[in-house]
mmCIF file of the N, C-alpha and C atoms, coordinates in Angstrom:
data_MODEL
# 
_entry.id   MODEL 
# 
loop_
_atom_site.group_PDB 
_atom_site.id 
_atom_site.type_symbol 
_atom_site.label_atom_id 
_atom_site.label_alt_id 
_atom_site.label_comp_id 
_atom_site.label_asym_id 
_atom_site.label_entity_id 
_atom_site.label_seq_id 
_atom_site.pdbx_PDB_ins_code 
_atom_site.Cartn_x 
_atom_site.Cartn_y 
_atom_site.Cartn_z 
_atom_site.occupancy 
_atom_site.B_iso_or_equiv 
_atom_site.pdbx_formal_charge 
_atom_site.auth_seq_id 
_atom_site.auth_comp_id 
_atom_site.auth_asym_id 
_atom_site.auth_atom_id 
_atom_site.pdbx_PDB_model_num 
ATOM 1   N N  . MET A 1 1  ? -22.785 -44.083 -1.212 1.00 0.00 ? 1  MET A N  1 
ATOM 2   C CA . MET A 1 1  ? -22.937 -42.828 -0.638 1.00 0.00 ? 1  MET A CA 1 
ATOM 3   C C  . MET A 1 1  ? -21.600 -42.053 -0.600 1.00 0.00 ? 1  MET A C  1 
ATOM 4   N N  . THR A 1 2  ? -21.611 -40.777 -0.628 1.00 0.00 ? 2  THR A N  1 
ATOM 5   C CA . THR A 1 2  ? -20.380 -40.048 -0.610 1.00 0.00 ? 2  THR A CA 1 
ATOM 6   C C  . THR A 1 2  ? -20.313 -39.260 0.564  1.00 0.00 ? 2  THR A C  1 
ATOM 7   N N  . CYS A 1 3  ? -19.166 -39.160 1.309  1.00 0.00 ? 3  CYS A N  1 
ATOM 8   C CA . CYS A 1 3  ? -18.970 -38.466 2.457  1.00 0.00 ? 3  CYS A CA 1 
ATOM 9   C C  . CYS A 1 3  ? -18.785 -36.904 1.964  1.00 0.00 ? 3  CYS A C  1 
ATOM 10  N N  . VAL A 1 4  ? -19.565 -35.987 2.411  1.00 0.00 ? 4  VAL A N  1 
ATOM 11  C CA . VAL A 1 4  ? -19.444 -34.640 2.076  1.00 0.00 ? 4  VAL A CA 1 
ATOM 12  C C  . VAL A 1 4  ? -18.860 -33.763 3.076  1.00 0.00 ? 4  VAL A C  1 
ATOM 13  N N  . TYR A 1 5  ? -18.918 -34.286 4.342  1.00 0.00 ? 5  TYR A N  1 
ATOM 14  C CA . TYR A 1 5  ? -18.312 -33.352 5.431  1.00 0.00 ? 5  TYR A CA 1 
ATOM 15  C C  . TYR A 1 5  ? -17.886 -34.348 6.594  1.00 0.00 ? 5  TYR A C  1 
ATOM 16  N N  . SER A 1 6  ? -16.930 -33.933 7.243  1.00 0.00 ? 6  SER A N  1 
ATOM 17  C CA . SER A 1 6  ? -16.530 -34.695 8.549  1.00 0.00 ? 6  SER A CA 1 
ATOM 18  C C  . SER A 1 6  ? -15.953 -33.695 9.547  1.00 0.00 ? 6  SER A C  1 
ATOM 19  N N  . LEU A 1 7  ? -16.091 -33.981 10.788 1.00 0.00 ? 7  LEU A N  1 
ATOM 20  C CA . LEU A 1 7  ? -15.713 -33.070 11.869 1.00 0.00 ? 7  LEU A CA 1 
ATOM 21  C C  . LEU A 1 7  ? -15.117 -34.140 12.982 1.00 0.00 ? 7  LEU A C  1 
ATOM 22  N N  . VAL A 1 8  ? -13.985 -34.064 13.333 1.00 0.00 ? 8  VAL A N  1 
ATOM 23  C CA . VAL A 1 8  ? -13.472 -34.893 14.302 1.00 0.00 ? 8  VAL A CA 1 
ATOM 24  C C  . VAL A 1 8  ? -13.029 -34.001 15.548 1.00 0.00 ? 8  VAL A C  1 
ATOM 25  N N  . SER A 1 9  ? -13.486 -34.626 16.677 1.00 0.00 ? 9  SER A N  1 
ATOM 26  C CA . SER A 1 9  ? -13.193 -33.772 17.878 1.00 0.00 ? 9  SER A CA 1 
ATOM 27  C C  . SER A 1 9  ? -11.687 -33.753 18.271 1.00 0.00 ? 9  SER A C  1 
ATOM 28  N N  . ASP A 1 10 ? -11.284 -32.826 18.954 1.00 0.00 ? 10 ASP A N  1 
ATOM 29  C CA . ASP A 1 10 ? -9.853  -32.787 19.527 1.00 0.00 ? 10 ASP A CA 1 
ATOM 30  C C  . ASP A 1 10 ? -10.074 -32.878 21.041 1.00 0.00 ? 10 ASP A C  1 
ATOM 31  N N  . ARG A 1 11 ? -8.985  -32.853 21.799 1.00 0.00 ? 11 ARG A N  1 
ATOM 32  C CA . ARG A 1 11 ? -9.148  -32.965 23.270 1.00 0.00 ? 11 ARG A CA 1 
ATOM 33  C C  . ARG A 1 11 ? -10.035 -31.945 23.898 1.00 0.00 ? 11 ARG A C  1 
ATOM 34  N N  . ASP A 1 12 ? -9.881  -30.727 23.456 1.00 0.00 ? 12 ASP A N  1 
ATOM 35  C CA . ASP A 1 12 ? -10.505 -29.619 24.042 1.00 0.00 ? 12 ASP A CA 1 
ATOM 36  C C  . ASP A 1 12 ? -12.158 -29.738 23.819 1.00 0.00 ? 12 ASP A C  1 
ATOM 37  N N  . ASP A 1 13 ? -12.558 -30.335 22.592 1.00 0.00 ? 13 ASP A N  1 
ATOM 38  C CA . ASP A 1 13 ? -13.904 -30.481 22.419 1.00 0.00 ? 13 ASP A CA 1 
ATOM 39  C C  . ASP A 1 13 ? -14.492 -31.601 23.352 1.00 0.00 ? 13 ASP A C  1 
ATOM 40  N N  . TRP A 1 14 ? -13.804 -32.632 23.535 1.00 0.00 ? 14 TRP A N  1 
ATOM 41  C CA . TRP A 1 14 ? -14.169 -33.758 24.421 1.00 0.00 ? 14 TRP A CA 1 
ATOM 42  C C  . TRP A 1 14 ? -14.238 -33.135 25.879 1.00 0.00 ? 14 TRP A C  1 
ATOM 43  N N  . ASP A 1 15 ? -13.172 -32.512 26.327 1.00 0.00 ? 15 ASP A N  1 
ATOM 44  C CA . ASP A 1 15 ? -13.120 -31.974 27.749 1.00 0.00 ? 15 ASP A CA 1 
ATOM 45  C C  . ASP A 1 15 ? -14.355 -31.009 27.875 1.00 0.00 ? 15 ASP A C  1 
ATOM 46  N N  . HIS A 1 16 ? -14.641 -30.174 26.986 1.00 0.00 ? 16 HIS A N  1 
ATOM 47  C CA . HIS A 1 16 ? -15.769 -29.275 27.106 1.00 0.00 ? 16 HIS A CA 1 
ATOM 48  C C  . HIS A 1 16 ? -17.099 -30.067 27.342 1.00 0.00 ? 16 HIS A C  1 
ATOM 49  N N  . TYR A 1 17 ? -17.248 -31.185 26.529 1.00 0.00 ? 17 TYR A N  1 
ATOM 50  C CA . TYR A 1 17 ? -18.516 -31.935 26.687 1.00 0.00 ? 17 TYR A CA 1 
ATOM 51  C C  . TYR A 1 17 ? -18.483 -32.540 27.983 1.00 0.00 ? 17 TYR A C  1 
ATOM 52  N N  . GLU A 1 18 ? -17.350 -33.197 28.500 1.00 0.00 ? 18 GLU A N  1 
ATOM 53  C CA . GLU A 1 18 ? -17.433 -33.811 29.771 1.00 0.00 ? 18 GLU A CA 1 
ATOM 54  C C  . GLU A 1 18 ? -17.504 -32.881 30.981 1.00 0.00 ? 18 GLU A C  1 
ATOM 55  N N  . TRP A 1 19 ? -16.929 -31.683 30.920 1.00 0.00 ? 19 TRP A N  1 
ATOM 56  C CA . TRP A 1 19 ? -17.042 -30.732 31.953 1.00 0.00 ? 19 TRP A CA 1 
ATOM 57  C C  . TRP A 1 19 ? -18.448 -30.136 32.071 1.00 0.00 ? 19 TRP A C  1 
ATOM 58  N N  . LEU A 1 20 ? -19.121 -29.997 30.965 1.00 0.00 ? 20 LEU A N  1 
ATOM 59  C CA . LEU A 1 20 ? -20.584 -29.575 31.010 1.00 0.00 ? 20 LEU A CA 1 
ATOM 60  C C  . LEU A 1 20 ? -21.424 -30.550 31.731 1.00 0.00 ? 20 LEU A C  1 
ATOM 61  N N  . THR A 1 21 ? -21.183 -31.823 31.363 1.00 0.00 ? 21 THR A N  1 
ATOM 62  C CA . THR A 1 21 ? -21.888 -32.920 32.174 1.00 0.00 ? 21 THR A CA 1 
ATOM 63  C C  . THR A 1 21 ? -21.703 -32.862 33.603 1.00 0.00 ? 21 THR A C  1 
ATOM 64  N N  . TRP A 1 22 ? -20.467 -32.667 34.012 1.00 0.00 ? 22 TRP A N  1 
ATOM 65  C CA . TRP A 1 22 ? -20.361 -32.628 35.523 1.00 0.00 ? 22 TRP A CA 1 
ATOM 66  C C  . TRP A 1 22 ? -20.860 -31.412 36.142 1.00 0.00 ? 22 TRP A C  1 
ATOM 67  N N  . TRP A 1 23 ? -20.747 -30.222 35.387 1.00 0.00 ? 23 TRP A N  1 
ATOM 68  C CA . TRP A 1 23 ? -21.333 -29.007 35.854 1.00 0.00 ? 23 TRP A CA 1 
ATOM 69  C C  . TRP A 1 23 ? -22.867 -29.204 35.975 1.00 0.00 ? 23 TRP A C  1 
ATOM 70  N N  . ALA A 1 24 ? -23.554 -29.825 35.006 1.00 0.00 ? 24 ALA A N  1 
ATOM 71  C CA . ALA A 1 24 ? -25.081 -30.019 35.018 1.00 0.00 ? 24 ALA A CA 1 
ATOM 72  C C  . ALA A 1 24 ? -25.319 -30.908 36.283 1.00 0.00 ? 24 ALA A C  1 
ATOM 73  N N  . LEU A 1 25 ? -24.563 -32.077 36.575 1.00 0.00 ? 25 LEU A N  1 
ATOM 74  C CA . LEU A 1 25 ? -24.785 -32.861 37.653 1.00 0.00 ? 25 LEU A CA 1 
ATOM 75  C C  . LEU A 1 25 ? -24.718 -32.128 38.974 1.00 0.00 ? 25 LEU A C  1 
ATOM 76  N N  . ASP A 1 26 ? -23.665 -31.230 39.128 1.00 0.00 ? 26 ASP A N  1 
ATOM 77  C CA . ASP A 1 26 ? -23.531 -30.433 40.329 1.00 0.00 ? 26 ASP A CA 1 
ATOM 78  C C  . ASP A 1 26 ? -24.710 -29.368 40.413 1.00 0.00 ? 26 ASP A C  1 
ATOM 79  N N  . ASP A 1 27 ? -25.128 -28.743 39.422 1.00 0.00 ? 27 ASP A N  1 
ATOM 80  C CA . ASP A 1 27 ? -26.255 -27.918 39.459 1.00 0.00 ? 27 ASP A CA 1 
ATOM 81  C C  . ASP A 1 27 ? -27.523 -28.619 39.783 1.00 0.00 ? 27 ASP A C  1 
ATOM 82  N N  . TYR A 1 28 ? -27.796 -29.862 39.468 1.00 0.00 ? 28 TYR A N  1 
ATOM 83  C CA . TYR A 1 28 ? -28.868 -30.648 39.764 1.00 0.00 ? 28 TYR A CA 1 
ATOM 84  C C  . TYR A 1 28 ? -28.880 -31.029 41.242 1.00 0.00 ? 28 TYR A C  1 
ATOM 85  N N  . ALA A 1 29 ? -27.675 -31.437 41.707 1.00 0.00 ? 29 ALA A N  1 
ATOM 86  C CA . ALA A 1 29 ? -27.461 -31.788 43.116 1.00 0.00 ? 29 ALA A CA 1 
ATOM 87  C C  . ALA A 1 29 ? -27.786 -30.661 44.091 1.00 0.00 ? 29 ALA A C  1 
ATOM 88  N N  . ARG A 1 30 ? -27.326 -29.482 43.655 1.00 0.00 ? 30 ARG A N  1 
ATOM 89  C CA . ARG A 1 30 ? -27.666 -28.283 44.484 1.00 0.00 ? 30 ARG A CA 1 
ATOM 90  C C  . ARG A 1 30 ? -29.202 -28.005 44.473 1.00 0.00 ? 30 ARG A C  1 
ATOM 91  N N  . ALA A 1 31 ? -29.719 -28.048 43.239 1.00 0.00 ? 31 ALA A N  1 
ATOM 92  C CA . ALA A 1 31 ? -31.131 -27.570 43.120 1.00 0.00 ? 31 ALA A CA 1 
ATOM 93  C C  . ALA A 1 31 ? -32.051 -28.607 43.723 1.00 0.00 ? 31 ALA A C  1 
ATOM 94  N N  . CYS A 1 32 ? -31.685 -29.926 43.820 1.00 0.00 ? 32 CYS A N  1 
ATOM 95  C CA . CYS A 1 32 ? -32.624 -30.878 44.194 1.00 0.00 ? 32 CYS A CA 1 
ATOM 96  C C  . CYS A 1 32 ? -32.066 -31.763 45.367 1.00 0.00 ? 32 CYS A C  1 
ATOM 97  N N  . PRO A 1 33 ? -31.583 -31.252 46.475 1.00 0.00 ? 33 PRO A N  1 
ATOM 98  C CA . PRO A 1 33 ? -30.929 -32.000 47.462 1.00 0.00 ? 33 PRO A CA 1 
ATOM 99  C C  . PRO A 1 33 ? -31.718 -33.143 48.185 1.00 0.00 ? 33 PRO A C  1 
ATOM 100 N N  . LYS A 1 34 ? -33.086 -32.887 48.046 1.00 0.00 ? 34 LYS A N  1 
ATOM 101 C CA . LYS A 1 34 ? -34.050 -33.975 48.656 1.00 0.00 ? 34 LYS A CA 1 
ATOM 102 C C  . LYS A 1 34 ? -34.310 -35.090 47.733 1.00 0.00 ? 34 LYS A C  1 
ATOM 103 N N  . ASP A 1 35 ? -33.832 -34.961 46.505 1.00 0.00 ? 35 ASP A N  1 
ATOM 104 C CA . ASP A 1 35 ? -33.980 -36.157 45.664 1.00 0.00 ? 35 ASP A CA 1 
ATOM 105 C C  . ASP A 1 35 ? -33.359 -37.361 46.256 1.00 0.00 ? 35 ASP A C  1 
ATOM 106 N N  . PRO A 1 36 ? -34.076 -38.483 46.308 1.00 0.00 ? 36 PRO A N  1 
ATOM 107 C CA . PRO A 1 36 ? -33.479 -39.680 46.950 1.00 0.00 ? 36 PRO A CA 1 
ATOM 108 C C  . PRO A 1 36 ? -32.348 -40.229 46.161 1.00 0.00 ? 36 PRO A C  1 
ATOM 109 N N  . ASP A 1 37 ? -32.185 -39.988 44.958 1.00 0.00 ? 37 ASP A N  1 
ATOM 110 C CA . ASP A 1 37 ? -31.234 -40.481 44.126 1.00 0.00 ? 37 ASP A CA 1 
ATOM 111 C C  . ASP A 1 37 ? -29.952 -39.631 43.982 1.00 0.00 ? 37 ASP A C  1 
ATOM 112 N N  . VAL A 1 38 ? -30.131 -38.387 44.548 1.00 0.00 ? 38 VAL A N  1 
ATOM 113 C CA . VAL A 1 38 ? -28.944 -37.421 44.266 1.00 0.00 ? 38 VAL A CA 1 
ATOM 114 C C  . VAL A 1 38 ? -27.670 -37.895 44.736 1.00 0.00 ? 38 VAL A C  1 
ATOM 115 N N  . SER A 1 39 ? -27.551 -38.532 45.909 1.00 0.00 ? 39 SER A N  1 
ATOM 116 C CA . SER A 1 39 ? -26.204 -38.950 46.415 1.00 0.00 ? 39 SER A CA 1 
ATOM 117 C C  . SER A 1 39 ? -25.650 -40.074 45.462 1.00 0.00 ? 39 SER A C  1 
ATOM 118 N N  . GLU A 1 40 ? -26.432 -40.863 44.855 1.00 0.00 ? 40 GLU A N  1 
ATOM 119 C CA . GLU A 1 40 ? -25.953 -41.901 43.919 1.00 0.00 ? 40 GLU A CA 1 
ATOM 120 C C  . GLU A 1 40 ? -25.481 -41.282 42.669 1.00 0.00 ? 40 GLU A C  1 
ATOM 121 N N  . PHE A 1 41 ? -26.313 -40.225 42.171 1.00 0.00 ? 41 PHE A N  1 
ATOM 122 C CA . PHE A 1 41 ? -25.848 -39.422 41.061 1.00 0.00 ? 41 PHE A CA 1 
ATOM 123 C C  . PHE A 1 41 ? -24.506 -38.813 41.242 1.00 0.00 ? 41 PHE A C  1 
ATOM 124 N N  . VAL A 1 42 ? -24.298 -38.154 42.303 1.00 0.00 ? 42 VAL A N  1 
ATOM 125 C CA . VAL A 1 42 ? -23.014 -37.443 42.694 1.00 0.00 ? 42 VAL A CA 1 
ATOM 126 C C  . VAL A 1 42 ? -21.868 -38.542 42.826 1.00 0.00 ? 42 VAL A C  1 
ATOM 127 N N  . GLN A 1 43 ? -22.114 -39.612 43.386 1.00 0.00 ? 43 GLN A N  1 
ATOM 128 C CA . GLN A 1 43 ? -21.002 -40.625 43.479 1.00 0.00 ? 43 GLN A CA 1 
ATOM 129 C C  . GLN A 1 43 ? -20.677 -41.137 42.266 1.00 0.00 ? 43 GLN A C  1 
ATOM 130 N N  . ARG A 1 44 ? -21.640 -41.414 41.453 1.00 0.00 ? 44 ARG A N  1 
ATOM 131 C CA . ARG A 1 44 ? -21.400 -42.002 40.059 1.00 0.00 ? 44 ARG A CA 1 
ATOM 132 C C  . ARG A 1 44 ? -20.559 -40.970 39.250 1.00 0.00 ? 44 ARG A C  1 
ATOM 133 N N  . GLY A 1 45 ? -21.032 -39.640 39.378 1.00 0.00 ? 45 GLY A N  1 
ATOM 134 C CA . GLY A 1 45 ? -20.385 -38.646 38.544 1.00 0.00 ? 45 GLY A CA 1 
ATOM 135 C C  . GLY A 1 45 ? -18.827 -38.508 38.978 1.00 0.00 ? 45 GLY A C  1 
ATOM 136 N N  . ARG A 1 46 ? -18.595 -38.526 40.272 1.00 0.00 ? 46 ARG A N  1 
ATOM 137 C CA . ARG A 1 46 ? -17.343 -38.479 40.757 1.00 0.00 ? 46 ARG A CA 1 
ATOM 138 C C  . ARG A 1 46 ? -16.461 -39.644 40.227 1.00 0.00 ? 46 ARG A C  1 
ATOM 139 N N  . MET A 1 47 ? -16.987 -40.788 40.157 1.00 0.00 ? 47 MET A N  1 
ATOM 140 C CA . MET A 1 47 ? -16.307 -41.959 39.713 1.00 0.00 ? 47 MET A CA 1 
ATOM 141 C C  . MET A 1 47 ? -16.028 -41.712 38.165 1.00 0.00 ? 47 MET A C  1 
ATOM 142 N N  . GLU A 1 48 ? -16.954 -41.396 37.501 1.00 0.00 ? 48 GLU A N  1 
ATOM 143 C CA . GLU A 1 48 ? -16.817 -41.180 36.050 1.00 0.00 ? 48 GLU A CA 1 
ATOM 144 C C  . GLU A 1 48 ? -15.833 -40.120 35.672 1.00 0.00 ? 48 GLU A C  1 
ATOM 145 N N  . LYS A 1 49 ? -15.864 -39.028 36.487 1.00 0.00 ? 49 LYS A N  1 
ATOM 146 C CA . LYS A 1 49 ? -14.895 -37.900 36.332 1.00 0.00 ? 49 LYS A CA 1 
ATOM 147 C C  . LYS A 1 49 ? -13.457 -38.452 36.568 1.00 0.00 ? 49 LYS A C  1 
ATOM 148 N N  . GLU A 1 50 ? -13.404 -39.203 37.552 1.00 0.00 ? 50 GLU A N  1 
ATOM 149 C CA . GLU A 1 50 ? -12.039 -39.713 37.963 1.00 0.00 ? 50 GLU A CA 1 
ATOM 150 C C  . GLU A 1 50 ? -11.558 -40.656 36.778 1.00 0.00 ? 50 GLU A C  1 
ATOM 151 N N  . ASN A 1 51 ? -12.332 -41.463 36.473 1.00 0.00 ? 51 ASN A N  1 
ATOM 152 C CA . ASN A 1 51 ? -11.981 -42.396 35.285 1.00 0.00 ? 51 ASN A CA 1 
ATOM 153 C C  . ASN A 1 51 ? -11.686 -41.725 33.970 1.00 0.00 ? 51 ASN A C  1 
ATOM 154 N N  . TYR A 1 52 ? -12.468 -40.632 33.686 1.00 0.00 ? 52 TYR A N  1 
ATOM 155 C CA . TYR A 1 52 ? -12.080 -39.802 32.493 1.00 0.00 ? 52 TYR A CA 1 
ATOM 156 C C  . TYR A 1 52 ? -10.790 -39.145 32.593 1.00 0.00 ? 52 TYR A C  1 
ATOM 157 N N  . LEU A 1 53 ? -10.429 -38.469 33.634 1.00 0.00 ? 53 LEU A N  1 
ATOM 158 C CA . LEU A 1 53 ? -9.239  -37.828 33.806 1.00 0.00 ? 53 LEU A CA 1 
ATOM 159 C C  . LEU A 1 53 ? -8.018  -38.774 33.899 1.00 0.00 ? 53 LEU A C  1 
ATOM 160 N N  . ARG A 1 54 ? -8.269  -39.967 34.497 1.00 0.00 ? 54 ARG A N  1 
ATOM 161 C CA . ARG A 1 54 ? -7.172  -40.827 34.704 1.00 0.00 ? 54 ARG A CA 1 
ATOM 162 C C  . ARG A 1 54 ? -6.883  -41.637 33.270 1.00 0.00 ? 54 ARG A C  1 
ATOM 163 N N  . TRP A 1 55 ? -7.890  -42.176 32.742 1.00 0.00 ? 55 TRP A N  1 
ATOM 164 C CA . TRP A 1 55 ? -7.656  -43.083 31.604 1.00 0.00 ? 55 TRP A CA 1 
ATOM 165 C C  . TRP A 1 55 ? -8.220  -42.614 30.219 1.00 0.00 ? 55 TRP A C  1 
ATOM 166 N N  . GLN A 1 56 ? -9.572  -42.280 30.329 1.00 0.00 ? 56 GLN A N  1 
ATOM 167 C CA . GLN A 1 56 ? -10.367 -42.095 29.150 1.00 0.00 ? 56 GLN A CA 1 
ATOM 168 C C  . GLN A 1 56 ? -9.909  -40.855 28.306 1.00 0.00 ? 56 GLN A C  1 
ATOM 169 N N  . ARG A 1 57 ? -9.397  -39.916 28.974 1.00 0.00 ? 57 ARG A N  1 
ATOM 170 C CA . ARG A 1 57 ? -9.173  -38.586 28.254 1.00 0.00 ? 57 ARG A CA 1 
ATOM 171 C C  . ARG A 1 57 ? -8.082  -38.962 27.051 1.00 0.00 ? 57 ARG A C  1 
ATOM 172 N N  . GLU A 1 58 ? -7.247  -39.923 27.197 1.00 0.00 ? 58 GLU A N  1 
ATOM 173 C CA . GLU A 1 58 ? -6.305  -40.226 26.262 1.00 0.00 ? 58 GLU A CA 1 
ATOM 174 C C  . GLU A 1 58 ? -6.866  -41.037 25.061 1.00 0.00 ? 58 GLU A C  1 
ATOM 175 N N  . THR A 1 59 ? -8.051  -41.759 25.251 1.00 0.00 ? 59 THR A N  1 
ATOM 176 C CA . THR A 1 59 ? -8.582  -42.641 24.386 1.00 0.00 ? 59 THR A CA 1 
ATOM 177 C C  . THR A 1 59 ? -9.912  -42.272 23.720 1.00 0.00 ? 59 THR A C  1 
ATOM 178 N N  . LEU A 1 60 ? -10.687 -41.365 24.293 1.00 0.00 ? 60 LEU A N  1 
ATOM 179 C CA . LEU A 1 60 ? -12.029 -41.064 23.959 1.00 0.00 ? 60 LEU A CA 1 
ATOM 180 C C  . LEU A 1 60 ? -11.940 -39.941 22.949 1.00 0.00 ? 60 LEU A C  1 
ATOM 181 N N  . GLY A 1 61 ? -13.090 -39.911 21.993 1.00 0.00 ? 61 GLY A N  1 
ATOM 182 C CA . GLY A 1 61 ? -13.270 -38.809 21.045 1.00 0.00 ? 61 GLY A CA 1 
ATOM 183 C C  . GLY A 1 61 ? -14.603 -39.095 20.350 1.00 0.00 ? 61 GLY A C  1 
ATOM 184 N N  . TRP A 1 62 ? -14.887 -38.229 19.366 1.00 0.00 ? 62 TRP A N  1 
ATOM 185 C CA . TRP A 1 62 ? -16.045 -38.462 18.568 1.00 0.00 ? 62 TRP A CA 1 
ATOM 186 C C  . TRP A 1 62 ? -15.783 -37.811 17.239 1.00 0.00 ? 62 TRP A C  1 
ATOM 187 N N  . ALA A 1 63 ? -16.680 -38.181 16.403 1.00 0.00 ? 63 ALA A N  1 
ATOM 188 C CA . ALA A 1 63 ? -16.657 -37.636 14.975 1.00 0.00 ? 63 ALA A CA 1 
ATOM 189 C C  . ALA A 1 63 ? -17.977 -37.570 14.338 1.00 0.00 ? 63 ALA A C  1 
ATOM 190 N N  . LEU A 1 64 ? -18.182 -36.729 13.508 1.00 0.00 ? 64 LEU A N  1 
ATOM 191 C CA . LEU A 1 64 ? -19.471 -36.475 12.865 1.00 0.00 ? 64 LEU A CA 1 
ATOM 192 C C  . LEU A 1 64 ? -19.177 -36.650 11.263 1.00 0.00 ? 64 LEU A C  1 
ATOM 193 N N  . TYR A 1 65 ? -19.936 -37.443 10.633 1.00 0.00 ? 65 TYR A N  1 
ATOM 194 C CA . TYR A 1 65 ? -19.807 -37.632 9.262  1.00 0.00 ? 65 TYR A CA 1 
ATOM 195 C C  . TYR A 1 65 ? -21.096 -37.320 8.553  1.00 0.00 ? 65 TYR A C  1 
ATOM 196 N N  . VAL A 1 66 ? -21.144 -36.647 7.577  1.00 0.00 ? 66 VAL A N  1 
ATOM 197 C CA . VAL A 1 66 ? -22.289 -36.314 6.729  1.00 0.00 ? 66 VAL A CA 1 
ATOM 198 C C  . VAL A 1 66 ? -22.176 -37.038 5.269  1.00 0.00 ? 66 VAL A C  1 
ATOM 199 N N  . PHE A 1 67 ? -23.115 -37.861 4.965  1.00 0.00 ? 67 PHE A N  1 
ATOM 200 C CA . PHE A 1 67 ? -23.046 -38.592 3.654  1.00 0.00 ? 67 PHE A CA 1 
ATOM 201 C C  . PHE A 1 67 ? -24.252 -38.017 2.881  1.00 0.00 ? 67 PHE A C  1 
ATOM 202 N N  . ARG A 1 68 ? -24.027 -38.152 1.571  1.00 0.00 ? 68 ARG A N  1 
ATOM 203 C CA . ARG A 1 68 ? -25.074 -37.722 0.568  1.00 0.00 ? 68 ARG A CA 1 
ATOM 204 C C  . ARG A 1 68 ? -25.235 -39.035 -0.310 1.00 0.00 ? 68 ARG A C  1 
ATOM 205 N N  . LYS A 1 69 ? -26.536 -39.328 -0.517 1.00 0.00 ? 69 LYS A N  1 
ATOM 206 C CA . LYS A 1 69 ? -26.914 -40.478 -1.580 1.00 0.00 ? 69 LYS A CA 1 
ATOM 207 C C  . LYS A 1 69 ? -26.542 -40.038 -2.896 1.00 0.00 ? 69 LYS A C  1 
ATOM 208 N N  . PRO A 1 70 ? -26.117 -40.989 -3.691 1.00 0.00 ? 70 PRO A N  1 
ATOM 209 C CA . PRO A 1 70 ? -25.934 -40.724 -5.094 1.00 0.00 ? 70 PRO A CA 1 
ATOM 210 C C  . PRO A 1 70 ? -27.214 -40.295 -5.849 1.00 0.00 ? 70 PRO A C  1 
ATOM 211 N N  . ALA A 1 71 ? -27.144 -39.360 -6.849 1.00 0.00 ? 71 ALA A N  1 
ATOM 212 C CA . ALA A 1 71 ? -28.253 -38.818 -7.452 1.00 0.00 ? 71 ALA A CA 1 
ATOM 213 C C  . ALA A 1 71 ? -29.198 -39.860 -7.925 1.00 0.00 ? 71 ALA A C  1 
ATOM 214 N N  . SER A 1 72 ? -28.733 -41.052 -8.350 1.00 0.00 ? 72 SER A N  1 
ATOM 215 C CA . SER A 1 72 ? -29.484 -42.071 -8.950 1.00 0.00 ? 72 SER A CA 1 
ATOM 216 C C  . SER A 1 72 ? -30.472 -42.723 -7.916 1.00 0.00 ? 72 SER A C  1 
ATOM 217 N N  . ILE A 1 73 ? -30.205 -42.511 -6.577 1.00 0.00 ? 73 ILE A N  1 
ATOM 218 C CA . ILE A 1 73 ? -30.860 -43.094 -5.568 1.00 0.00 ? 73 ILE A CA 1 
ATOM 219 C C  . ILE A 1 73 ? -31.866 -42.179 -4.956 1.00 0.00 ? 73 ILE A C  1 
ATOM 220 N N  . VAL A 1 74 ? -31.622 -40.883 -5.130 1.00 0.00 ? 74 VAL A N  1 
ATOM 221 C CA . VAL A 1 74 ? -32.536 -39.910 -4.587 1.00 0.00 ? 74 VAL A CA 1 
ATOM 222 C C  . VAL A 1 74 ? -33.889 -40.028 -5.158 1.00 0.00 ? 74 VAL A C  1 
ATOM 223 N N  . ARG A 1 75 ? -34.946 -40.022 -4.434 1.00 0.00 ? 75 ARG A N  1 
ATOM 224 C CA . ARG A 1 75 ? -36.382 -40.147 -4.955 1.00 0.00 ? 75 ARG A CA 1 
ATOM 225 C C  . ARG A 1 75 ? -36.804 -38.778 -5.522 1.00 0.00 ? 75 ARG A C  1 
ATOM 226 N N  . GLN A 1 76 ? -37.484 -38.854 -6.465 1.00 0.00 ? 76 GLN A N  1 
ATOM 227 C CA . GLN A 1 76 ? -38.022 -37.725 -7.105 1.00 0.00 ? 76 GLN A CA 1 
ATOM 228 C C  . GLN A 1 76 ? -39.488 -37.533 -6.594 1.00 0.00 ? 76 GLN A C  1 
ATOM 229 N N  . THR A 1 77 ? -39.886 -36.354 -6.160 1.00 0.00 ? 77 THR A N  1 
ATOM 230 C CA . THR A 1 77 ? -41.241 -36.203 -5.568 1.00 0.00 ? 77 THR A CA 1 
ATOM 231 C C  . THR A 1 77 ? -42.049 -35.281 -6.420 1.00 0.00 ? 77 THR A C  1 
# 
């Protein structure tokens, strides 16, 4: 297989992803205050946010790689 494209995140990309997750959690907590699990969700979200900002921001990231099969492997239909 041949790698034909790659995209590697930078800190801004990862921050954007994390902050949207926390925003969605806050929206859910506001919209569903009677959900019996909401306090646990909020507590866990706060813990994950603290961990991310304290330690994970320096070490986490993501990448996307697109591969193409060699022509000899591609099936003819």
